C-alpha positions, 0 to 999 in steps of 0.5 A, a space after each residue: 826560489 833559492 838558487 842562481 839567477 839566469 842573468 849572471 852574478 847576483 842578478 846584474 847584467 853585463 855592460 855591452 857597447 852597441 856599435 851599430 848606432 855609433 856607426 849611424 851617428 858617424 855617417 850622419 856627421 860625415 854627410 853633414 860635414 861633406 854637405 857643409 864643405 860643398 856649400 862653402 864654395 858659394 860663400 867664398 866668392 865676392 861679387 866685384 863691380 869692375 870699372 868700365 874703361 873710358 876711351 881717351 878723349 885725345 887718342 894717340 896718333 898711330 905710330 908710322 913705324 908700327 904695322 898691325 898685321 891681323 890674321 883671319 880664319 879665311 887665310 886673308 890678312 889685314 895690313 893696317 886694316 887693308 885687306 891683303 892676301 897671305 902672299 902679299 906679306 913678304 913684299 910689304 915687309 921688305 918695303 917696310 924694312 927699306 922705308 922705316 929705319 926701326 920697323 915694328 910689327 904687331 901680329 893680331 888675330 880674329 876670334 877664329 884665326 888659325 895657328 898655322 897661318 899666324 906662324 907663316 906670318 911670323 916666319 915672313 916677319 923673321 925672314 924680312 929681318 924685322 926683330 921688333 915683333 909683338 903678338 897681341 893676346 886679346 881678340 879683335 874683330 876681323 879687319 879692325 
């Protein structure tokens, strides 16, 4: 049996790099990395127990120069907790402007107040010439 072998030079195999198993390993590492990063969102949050505010024992008396005007979703308004119609705002503001030297108005809304009615109330305050106007950002219960 003399002669060249069918395997190549002197019976040695040529080295080959198999890429298909390497692709499988890379996809496994990618999937593991993605799952790990998705689980980090749960670990990033820290539970916090915030203190509950205690109402003051001596509440401050209401300021006579300030009026709270609350807008409800049904088109009605509350003037310092008194139910009024939207048409009554202008005369009351004019009366407040003549009665109080430095009137202030706080406009609040209930949880379903409409934006258009609130803008109408702001327009009435502007027409009355009252410059100190605040808009409350927290939601109140209706009539409070």
